C-alpha positions, -999 to 999 in steps of 0.1 A, spaced: -861 -514 931 -823 -526 930 -839 -557 914 -857 -540 888 -824 -515 881 -807 -543 873 -827 -562 851 -831 -530 833 -795 -525 830 -787 -558 817 -816 -556 790 -805 -524 777 -766 -536 772 -782 -570 761 -799 -547 732 -772 -524 729 -753 -554 718 -774 -571 699 -777 -534 674 -738 -531 674 -736 -569 662 -766 -564 634 -747 -526 624 -716 -549 624 -729 -574 601 -749 -553 577 -720 -533 570 -697 -563 564 -723 -578 539 -728 -538 520 -686 -538 517 -687 -573 500 -712 -568 479 -697 -531 468 -663 -544 463 -676 -577 443 -688 -549 418 -665 -529 411 -638 -555 410 -652 -574 382 -663 -541 363 -626 -523 361 -597 -536 340 -562 -522 343 -538 -518 315 -499 -514 312 -481 -510 284 -442 -508 289 -422 -492 264 -406 -519 242 -371 -512 218 -368 -527 186 -356 -525 150 -360 -536 118 -338 -538 87 -362 -534 58 -348 -548 20 -368 -539 -11 -400 -529 6 -401 -566 33 -385 -572 69 -352 -590 57 -346 -593 96 -350 -576 132 -343 -577 165 -371 -564 195 -366 -568 234 -397 -581 241 -413 -601 275 -377 -596 293 -356 -609 263 -343 -601 226 -356 -620 203 -345 -620 166 -355 -631 129 -345 -631 97 -323 -648 72 -294 -635 50 -295 -597 28 -294 -600 -11 -308 -630 -14 -337 -612 -41 -312 -590 -57 -313 -608 -93 -342 -599 -112 -339 -637 -128 -339 -669 -112 -306 -682 -132 -289 -649 -141 -256 -644 -131 -239 -622 -112 -219 -596 -136 -195 -572 -125 -199 -539 -134 -237 -539 -139 -257 -517 -108 -282 -540 -90 -309 -522 -70 -311 -524 -35 -327 -505 -12 -318 -510 25 -340 -493 50 -341 -492 91 -376 -495 102 -380 -489 144 -403 -514 154 -401 -508 192 -425 -479 207 -395 -453 219 -379 -439 199 -341 -452 189 -308 -441 173 -290 -470 153 -258 -476 141 -253 -498 111 -219 -515 101 -218 -528 64 -190 -550 58 -182 -559 20 -167 -589 7 -170 -613 -20 -184 -647 -11 -189 -677 -30 -211 -703 -18 -219 -686 16 -177 -687 23 -155 -654 21 -134 -660 -17 -100 -661 -21 -101 -635 -45 -80 -607 -59 -114 -587 -59 -107 -556 -38 -141 -547 -21 -141 -514 -28 -160 -525 -63 -185 -528 -46 -203 -494 -43 -226 -481 -11 -249 -453 -25 -258 -439 8 -261 -401 5 -292 -391 17 -323 -404 33 -312 -396 72 -282 -419 60 -251 -402 80 -215 -421 67 -188 -420 93 -158 -415 72 -132 -419 105 -146 -453 112 -149 -461 76 -122 -486 58 -119 -504 22 -140 -535 38 -165 -516 65 -190 -488 62 -203 -469 90 -233 -448 87 
């Protein structure tokens, strides 16, 4: 009788152990299947706000400075290159030329922009020695969101 009890306990423990191993194996398999199923169908998108500003001259972007990918990227050339209507036309003193400058937010967050304009006479890209005053260069910055800082402005510099 003692032997019968011993074999019964041994068989019970073996069956219990086999059931536990099968249960564990089925749980691991189904968990892996569930993770694989959900991992392939879900994507995560993160949009990080960026800051940037563009200078618009007569309707086209003349230059920009944007913070992209942890660095500043600048682009653009010189202003006032296409101000004269004709190709061979010369600059005439006293004549008014249309030049529309705007600042556009090219980033995704609101920003306040301070613009400093330097007025000077140049020849061939270098500052010209001339007796002409920079005051002869008139800037019409009234309205359209421009606010001129008279305290910080000089004859050669206008802050808006």
